[in-house]
C-alpha beads as a LAMMPS data file, in Angstrom:
LAMMPS data file: protein, C-alpha beads

187 atoms
186 bonds

1 atom types
1 bond types

-500.0 500.0 xlo xhi
-500.0 500.0 ylo yhi
-500.0 500.0 zlo zhi

Masses

1 110.0

Atoms # bond

1 1 1 -263.866 -35.465 220.687
2 1 1 -264.974 -39.096 220.436
3 1 1 -267.799 -39.736 218.008
4 1 1 -270.114 -42.482 219.152
5 1 1 -272.831 -44.357 217.329
6 1 1 -275.679 -45.637 219.468
7 1 1 -277.608 -48.652 217.739
8 1 1 -280.569 -49.349 219.847
9 1 1 -282.986 -52.166 218.951
10 1 1 -284.323 -55.559 219.856
11 1 1 -281.585 -57.634 218.215
12 1 1 -283.820 -60.812 218.356
13 1 1 -281.303 -62.163 217.159
14 1 1 -278.600 -60.036 216.204
15 1 1 -277.564 -60.969 212.612
16 1 1 -274.784 -60.393 210.060
17 1 1 -276.541 -57.319 208.686
18 1 1 -276.617 -55.523 212.019
19 1 1 -273.000 -56.043 212.343
20 1 1 -272.083 -55.103 208.790
21 1 1 -274.216 -51.947 209.294
22 1 1 -272.288 -51.140 212.416
23 1 1 -268.992 -51.673 210.662
24 1 1 -270.060 -49.362 207.772
25 1 1 -270.991 -46.865 210.362
26 1 1 -267.443 -46.763 211.639
27 1 1 -266.218 -46.140 208.131
28 1 1 -268.346 -42.773 208.176
29 1 1 -266.023 -41.285 210.926
30 1 1 -267.517 -42.833 214.075
31 1 1 -264.832 -43.976 216.519
32 1 1 -267.081 -46.872 218.090
33 1 1 -270.659 -48.243 217.802
34 1 1 -272.520 -49.163 220.889
35 1 1 -275.277 -51.712 220.612
36 1 1 -278.097 -50.896 223.012
37 1 1 -280.518 -53.718 223.360
38 1 1 -284.050 -52.919 224.663
39 1 1 -285.367 -55.245 227.425
40 1 1 -288.985 -54.635 226.375
41 1 1 -289.196 -53.370 222.888
42 1 1 -292.424 -51.345 221.689
43 1 1 -294.900 -53.266 219.551
44 1 1 -293.216 -56.578 220.041
45 1 1 -295.230 -58.635 222.506
46 1 1 -292.914 -61.601 222.746
47 1 1 -289.124 -61.425 222.480
48 1 1 -286.397 -63.847 223.475
49 1 1 -285.297 -63.349 226.871
50 1 1 -283.123 -60.227 227.460
51 1 1 -280.126 -62.120 228.853
52 1 1 -279.942 -64.354 225.674
53 1 1 -280.087 -61.359 223.407
54 1 1 -277.345 -59.605 225.312
55 1 1 -275.086 -62.686 225.387
56 1 1 -275.569 -63.089 221.519
57 1 1 -274.655 -59.488 220.990
58 1 1 -271.531 -59.823 223.121
59 1 1 -270.548 -62.820 221.001
60 1 1 -271.297 -61.171 217.801
61 1 1 -269.158 -57.999 218.555
62 1 1 -266.200 -59.750 220.370
63 1 1 -263.887 -59.905 217.218
64 1 1 -264.850 -56.380 215.855
65 1 1 -262.811 -53.568 217.144
66 1 1 -264.889 -50.428 217.665
67 1 1 -268.171 -52.206 218.299
68 1 1 -269.471 -52.939 221.903
69 1 1 -272.516 -53.623 223.875
70 1 1 -274.042 -51.489 226.627
71 1 1 -277.208 -51.941 228.671
72 1 1 -279.572 -49.204 229.492
73 1 1 -281.259 -48.621 232.849
74 1 1 -284.734 -48.377 231.321
75 1 1 -286.797 -51.102 229.460
76 1 1 -286.985 -49.084 226.268
77 1 1 -285.128 -46.346 224.511
78 1 1 -286.769 -43.062 225.249
79 1 1 -285.568 -39.518 224.370
80 1 1 -286.510 -38.281 227.822
81 1 1 -284.677 -41.023 229.833
82 1 1 -282.122 -42.679 227.727
83 1 1 -280.726 -39.975 225.759
84 1 1 -279.565 -37.827 228.770
85 1 1 -277.909 -41.034 230.163
86 1 1 -276.147 -41.740 226.978
87 1 1 -274.937 -38.109 226.638
88 1 1 -273.502 -38.353 230.088
89 1 1 -271.865 -41.611 229.480
90 1 1 -270.575 -41.141 225.963
91 1 1 -270.493 -37.333 225.406
92 1 1 -272.530 -34.880 223.216
93 1 1 -271.283 -36.154 219.762
94 1 1 -273.872 -38.986 219.309
95 1 1 -275.062 -40.458 216.045
96 1 1 -278.183 -42.705 216.321
97 1 1 -278.033 -45.707 213.827
98 1 1 -281.387 -47.153 212.583
99 1 1 -282.811 -48.951 209.519
100 1 1 -285.036 -47.000 207.120
101 1 1 -287.943 -48.844 208.635
102 1 1 -287.331 -47.424 211.963
103 1 1 -286.731 -43.992 210.354
104 1 1 -290.207 -44.131 209.051
105 1 1 -291.604 -43.964 212.427
106 1 1 -289.708 -41.188 213.862
107 1 1 -292.559 -38.801 213.430
108 1 1 -294.558 -40.739 216.183
109 1 1 -291.782 -40.800 218.640
110 1 1 -292.201 -38.737 221.861
111 1 1 -289.757 -35.820 222.169
112 1 1 -288.358 -36.455 218.621
113 1 1 -287.405 -32.836 218.377
114 1 1 -284.972 -33.150 221.291
115 1 1 -283.485 -36.192 219.808
116 1 1 -282.935 -34.599 216.404
117 1 1 -281.475 -31.520 218.011
118 1 1 -279.094 -33.476 220.028
119 1 1 -278.155 -36.383 217.714
120 1 1 -277.394 -37.105 214.082
121 1 1 -278.967 -39.964 212.428
122 1 1 -277.196 -42.622 210.254
123 1 1 -279.858 -44.604 208.336
124 1 1 -279.412 -47.819 206.502
125 1 1 -281.659 -48.060 203.463
126 1 1 -283.544 -51.425 203.723
127 1 1 -285.659 -53.365 201.270
128 1 1 -287.949 -50.913 199.222
129 1 1 -287.065 -47.774 200.880
130 1 1 -285.434 -44.993 198.923
131 1 1 -283.302 -41.969 200.153
132 1 1 -286.074 -39.729 199.081
133 1 1 -288.689 -41.558 201.201
134 1 1 -286.326 -41.429 204.133
135 1 1 -285.487 -37.835 203.640
136 1 1 -289.355 -36.939 203.613
137 1 1 -290.038 -39.263 206.709
138 1 1 -287.149 -37.586 208.552
139 1 1 -287.947 -33.996 207.573
140 1 1 -291.562 -34.623 208.905
141 1 1 -290.204 -35.454 212.268
142 1 1 -287.858 -32.429 212.368
143 1 1 -286.939 -29.807 209.801
144 1 1 -283.506 -29.428 210.995
145 1 1 -282.613 -33.005 211.310
146 1 1 -278.994 -34.030 210.532
147 1 1 -278.927 -37.498 208.841
148 1 1 -277.143 -39.508 206.311
149 1 1 -278.426 -42.516 204.449
150 1 1 -276.187 -45.362 203.405
151 1 1 -277.123 -48.534 201.573
152 1 1 -277.827 -51.307 204.066
153 1 1 -275.262 -54.144 203.661
154 1 1 -278.021 -56.677 203.999
155 1 1 -281.186 -54.921 202.946
156 1 1 -283.359 -58.095 202.907
157 1 1 -282.093 -59.587 206.135
158 1 1 -284.463 -59.456 209.161
159 1 1 -284.530 -60.954 212.548
160 1 1 -288.135 -61.817 212.057
161 1 1 -287.310 -63.898 208.943
162 1 1 -284.450 -65.612 210.984
163 1 1 -286.957 -66.359 213.939
164 1 1 -289.725 -67.488 211.560
165 1 1 -287.890 -69.133 208.671
166 1 1 -284.669 -70.146 210.406
167 1 1 -282.279 -69.114 208.010
168 1 1 -279.255 -69.331 210.289
169 1 1 -276.884 -68.706 207.580
170 1 1 -277.317 -64.971 208.564
171 1 1 -275.955 -65.382 211.929
172 1 1 -272.341 -65.240 213.149
173 1 1 -271.299 -68.879 213.874
174 1 1 -270.784 -68.014 217.661
175 1 1 -274.334 -66.605 217.724
176 1 1 -275.577 -69.582 215.692
177 1 1 -274.036 -72.017 218.274
178 1 1 -275.543 -70.203 221.066
179 1 1 -278.959 -70.110 219.729
180 1 1 -278.618 -73.882 219.018
181 1 1 -277.346 -74.625 222.364
182 1 1 -280.197 -72.722 223.960
183 1 1 -282.916 -73.976 221.615
184 1 1 -283.769 -70.558 220.366
185 1 1 -285.527 -69.763 217.148
186 1 1 -286.719 -73.268 216.470
187 1 1 -290.206 -73.910 215.086

Bonds

1 1 1 2
2 1 2 3
3 1 3 4
4 1 4 5
5 1 5 6
6 1 6 7
7 1 7 8
8 1 8 9
9 1 9 10
10 1 10 11
11 1 11 12
12 1 12 13
13 1 13 14
14 1 14 15
15 1 15 16
16 1 16 17
17 1 17 18
18 1 18 19
19 1 19 20
20 1 20 21
21 1 21 22
22 1 22 23
23 1 23 24
24 1 24 25
25 1 25 26
26 1 26 27
27 1 27 28
28 1 28 29
29 1 29 30
30 1 30 31
31 1 31 32
32 1 32 33
33 1 33 34
34 1 34 35
35 1 35 36
36 1 36 37
37 1 37 38
38 1 38 39
39 1 39 40
40 1 40 41
41 1 41 42
42 1 42 43
43 1 43 44
44 1 44 45
45 1 45 46
46 1 46 47
47 1 47 48
48 1 48 49
49 1 49 50
50 1 50 51
51 1 51 52
52 1 52 53
53 1 53 54
54 1 54 55
55 1 55 56
56 1 56 57
57 1 57 58
58 1 58 59
59 1 59 60
60 1 60 61
61 1 61 62
62 1 62 63
63 1 63 64
64 1 64 65
65 1 65 66
66 1 66 67
67 1 67 68
68 1 68 69
69 1 69 70
70 1 70 71
71 1 71 72
72 1 72 73
73 1 73 74
74 1 74 75
75 1 75 76
76 1 76 77
77 1 77 78
78 1 78 79
79 1 79 80
80 1 80 81
81 1 81 82
82 1 82 83
83 1 83 84
84 1 84 85
85 1 85 86
86 1 86 87
87 1 87 88
88 1 88 89
89 1 89 90
90 1 90 91
91 1 91 92
92 1 92 93
93 1 93 94
94 1 94 95
95 1 95 96
96 1 96 97
97 1 97 98
98 1 98 99
99 1 99 100
100 1 100 101
101 1 101 102
102 1 102 103
103 1 103 104
104 1 104 105
105 1 105 106
106 1 106 107
107 1 107 108
108 1 108 109
109 1 109 110
110 1 110 111
111 1 111 112
112 1 112 113
113 1 113 114
114 1 114 115
115 1 115 116
116 1 116 117
117 1 117 118
118 1 118 119
119 1 119 120
120 1 120 121
121 1 121 122
122 1 122 123
123 1 123 124
124 1 124 125
125 1 125 126
126 1 126 127
127 1 127 128
128 1 128 129
129 1 129 130
130 1 130 131
131 1 131 132
132 1 132 133
133 1 133 134
134 1 134 135
135 1 135 136
136 1 136 137
137 1 137 138
138 1 138 139
139 1 139 140
140 1 140 141
141 1 141 142
142 1 142 143
143 1 143 144
144 1 144 145
145 1 145 146
146 1 146 147
147 1 147 148
148 1 148 149
149 1 149 150
150 1 150 151
151 1 151 152
152 1 152 153
153 1 153 154
154 1 154 155
155 1 155 156
156 1 156 157
157 1 157 158
158 1 158 159
159 1 159 160
160 1 160 161
161 1 161 162
162 1 162 163
163 1 163 164
164 1 164 165
165 1 165 166
166 1 166 167
167 1 167 168
168 1 168 169
169 1 169 170
170 1 170 171
171 1 171 172
172 1 172 173
173 1 173 174
174 1 174 175
175 1 175 176
176 1 176 177
177 1 177 178
178 1 178 179
179 1 179 180
180 1 180 181
181 1 181 182
182 1 182 183
183 1 183 184
184 1 184 185
185 1 185 186
186 1 186 187
């Protein structure tokens, strides 16, 4: 059976930390990691055009075996709509990848119990989060949640910082060139 990691998010822009986390996920026994960009992410009123974010993701993963990009039919990842599609496309052995900042919000997700019954979680510890914090947050969302925490390869790197402060050294050269050619992330 193929073990597939699903890494949903905004990826505005995808940065080296995202790619490094996906590569670390492969080392945990996943056969492949699928990046799943959201068209209209929650709580983010203005994001870079979806086509640009998909193009940058494709550039970022092209030289990394086991990493790929897929597009969902809905604007946002939802347990009710997206999870059944993913199970149909990739099978039942799914692991959802997320940062510890996202894991902290699980308790607020609609149908989180279903998500936690049908997927495992692989959580990258970011910034000031500890494994104990994550365990508490995940257990609040579902007592029987299956999850593993790993250190984030880039705990202080964020897409927001790249957009606002323009530290493009955290971008893969092909992504950096694409962003420059399309005048993305310039103040």
